[in-house]
N, C-alpha and C positions, 0 to 999 in steps of 0.2 A: 287656281287650278281646277275647284270643279266645275265653274264655269266653262272652261274649254272641253273638261269631259263629258259634261251633258250636251256640248253643243257637237262633239261626236255621236254622240248616243241618240241625239233627235237630228242627225243630218240624213243624209242618203239612204235607203232604206236596205244597200248593203256598205255597212260600215266599213272600214279598213280595221284590222287587227290593230288592239290596243298596245301601245307599249306596257313593256312589262312593269313599271308600276301603276299604270294605269289598269291593267289587266287584274294586277291582285286588289286593287280598290275595286273594281266594279263586281270582280266574283266577292269580295268580303260584301258588299253592299246586299247581294241576291241574298248570300245569308240571314243578312239583317231581315230582308224581306220577309224570307220565309219563317222568323221568329216572332214577324210583328203582324203576320194575317190576320189571325185571331184575336189579335187587340190586347193579346196579355203577353207583354213582353218581358219576360221571368229569368233572375237571377240564375237559373240551372243553363238557360238557353245562350243569357251573355258569357256565364264561364265557357260554357259549348264552344259558342262561336271563337273565344279567345284560342280554346287550346287547339279546334281544328286551323286556325290562322297560324299557331306558333308550329305547329307537327308540319302543315303543307308548305309552308314558307320557310322553316327555319328560324322562326324567331324569339327572340326571349319573349319573356311575359308582358313587359314594356310597350316592347314594339307592338306585339300582337294586339294588346288595349289599346292603343294609337290607332289602330289601322284598322280597330273593329269601329273607335269612336268617329275616326273620318268618315268609315263605311255609314255610320248612323247620319251622320249627317247629309251625303251623297242620296243615301235611299228617299230620305224625306224630299229630298229634290227631283230626283230623277223621274223619269218619263214614264209612261204605262210599263208594265211588268215585258209583254209583245217585244218593245224596243229593246228595252234595256238586257233582255234573254238574249236577242240576235245579236246584239254587241258583245255579249259573254263568250255565243259560239262562233263569233269570227275571231277571238280570242285565242281559243284553245282547242288543241286537238279532241279526238273523240273520247280518247282513254281518261283524259282531265277531265272531261264531261260528266264522263259517268261517275269518277268520282267526286266531283263536285254534288252530284248530285248525291250518293250516300252522304256527304256531309250536312246537306241538306235537309235530309228527312234525319238526321241526328238531331239536329237543332229542332226539327218539328215533334219527335216522338220524344224527347229526354226529359220533357215535363209531364208525362204520363197522361198527357191530354190529347188525344187528336181528332180534329172535328171536321166538317165540311169542307171551309175556308180552306182548312188547310189541304186538304184533299185536290180541293179544285186545283189550287196553285200549283201543288206537285205535279199533276197529269199536266197543266198547261206547261209548268217547267221545261218535266221531261219531253213533250212533243216539242219543246222549241228548240231545246238542244239535241233534237236529233236521236234522243233514245225512246224506243217503242215499250208500249202499256206492260208488254212483259218484264222488258228490263228494270222498268221503273218499280214493278213489284217485286221481282227478285231483289233489288235493291233495297227497299224497303223491310223486307223479311229480313237479308241479313243484317241490315244494324238493329232491328228487333229482337235479335238472337246475340248479338253483341251486347245492345243495352240490356239485356236480363228480361 
């Protein structure tokens, strides 16, 4: 299954939309990538990923954990963020991409640390998802307010 998804992600420059289960896995892997970018994949980030996946997809705790675990494997084998994010963009409408960006900010900010690697990834991902710098900054502010 991972091989087929990776083939689609590394295929033509304009990938076809992913089927729903693949889109879920690709989006979950993008959350994992956001958590891992600074080299500190912490338990609060893992817990938040599970919560985001459970809420976003209506999953119970076990199903969300299983999706995250599959996403961890995919993320470690996935191509560069540019190609990966293009596939996510092709699979999701703009409103969902904006919600996904906020979810990524939750993952980045939940541990209380925010570094240059995370900022760089978030700027890149926002741009590749078709979200401008202003809306990216607003998403970050909304998440910071929610997290306290």
